[in-house]
N, C-alpha and C positions, 0 to 999 in steps of 0.2 A: 503493499499500500504506500509506503514511503517513497518507493522507488518510482511509482506512477506520479506521485505529487512532484517530486524532484525533476523528473523529465518534463511534465506539463509545464510545472513553474518556470523553470529555466528556459526551456526551448520555446514554449508556447508564449511566454510573456515577451520574449523578445521579438517574435514574430507579429503577435496581435497587437501589441501596444508600442511597438519599436523602443522598448526599454533594453538597455545594455546594462546588465548587472554583472559584476565579476563572479565567479564560482563561490568563493567564500561567502560573500554577502546573500547570494541566493540560498546557499546552504543553511546559513543562519536563520534567514527568514522562514525557509521550510520548516526547520526544526521547531522555530518559535511558534509558527502558526499551529502545527500539528500538536505540539506540547500544550499550548494555550487551550485549544479545544478540548483535549483529553482532560487536562486539570479543572478546567470548568465544569465538566461533566462529573468529575470525582467529587468536587465540592458540593455541587448540586446534590448529588446522591447522599453525600453526608448530611446535608441540610434535611433532606426529606426523611432520612433515617431517624431524626429526632421525634420523640413521641409528641402527639398532638397535645397531651396533657401539659407538656413543658410550656407550650405556647399559651394554653388557657391559665395556667397558673400564674405566669408572668403578666398577662393582661389582668387578672384578678387582683395583682398587686399594684396596678395601676403604671405599668411600665410601657412606655411608647415603644412603638415597632424597632426603632434604632436600638432602644435600651435592651429589648428582647434578644435581638441578634447579637448585640456587643456583649452582654453579660451571660446569656444563657445558652443561645443556640449555636453561635460559631464556635466557641470554646469545645463544645461536645463534637461539633461536625468536624472540625480540625483533627480532633483526636480520632474520630472514627475513620477519617480519610488517610490517615499516615500510611498504612500498609498498601493502599491502592498508589499513592502517590510515591512511595518507595519503588514500587513495581514500575510505574512510568518511568521514572529516572533511569532505571536499569534497562528498560526497553530501548530508551533514548540512546543509551550508550551503545548498544548492540546495533540500533538502526542506523547509526551514523556510517556504518560501512557501505549501506547501499547508496550514499551519495557520490560513491565513485563513478556512478552513472553520468555525473555532470563533471567528472574529472577533478573533484575535490580531493586533494591530497590528505587522506585521513589514515588512522593507524593501519587498517588492513590493506588500504591501496598502497601505502609506502612499503609495507611489509611484502605485498606481492612484487613491487618493483625490485625490492632488494634481493628477494628470492630469485628472480629471475635474472639477476646480475650474477649471483655468487653460487646458484645451482644448490643451495642449501635449504631446500623447502621445508624439511621436517624441523630443522632448529629454528627457522624464522618463524614458521606457523604456530610451533609451541611457544617461543617468546611472546608472540602476538596473543595468544591464549592466555598466558600467565598475566599479560598486562590487563587484558579484559576481567580476568578473575579477580585481580587486585583491585581494579576500580569498581566492580559491582560488589565485592566484599567490603571495600571501604564506605560506599554509599549506604550499603545495609546496616553496617555498624553506626554510621552518623545518624541514621534515621531511627535505628533502635534506641540510640542514647537521647534523641529528641522525644521519643514515645516515653520512655521511662521518666523522663523529666517532667513530661505532661501529666503522668500518672500521679505524681506527687510522693510525698514520703510513705514508706512502707512500715513505719514504725507505730502502728496504731495499738493503743492499749486497750486490752480487753475490757469492756464494761461489765461490771458484775453488780449485783444487787446487794447491797450489804444488808439488807434485811431479808436475805434469802434464808429459809429454814431448810435444814437438811432433814429430809423424810427417810425413815429407814426403808430399805427394800424388803419386800414381802418374802419372809422365809429366811431372811438372814439373821433375825432377832433370835436370841437364845431364850428358850422358854425358861422361866423361872420357877 
């Protein structure tokens, strides 16, 4: 899907609108538009996932729509959306390799060029794979830290009832 967008945008925009953009600018625009669309849908889905009772409770408290979104809905929606946002960023890293169709010199394209020059395809592609692995692992860890930060502290004290009465278990009492 990204490959079609890249070809249509880069070659189609040049012909249809007589626009001459360099390859890197075109690639940046293509990735930005694609990512923006997916992220908008992810956040929209996060907002829709919030229970209607949250909105009703905020309205009952007299909050304006802006206050509801700022204080109640968006914090929960962002928290719910983090796994999908992480996935979108990882997909973007992998999808940039298809931008070689418009001759953008990205990681895979450069690696293929180097492999063609030194005929060490296995080592070159293994290195490229490791770079992709490190990038995706790093992004996953960063978003996991953000997710844990948004979860808040985990040192909840258990609430106990100080007036709790211990009731003996049936059959555990010794008969006198």
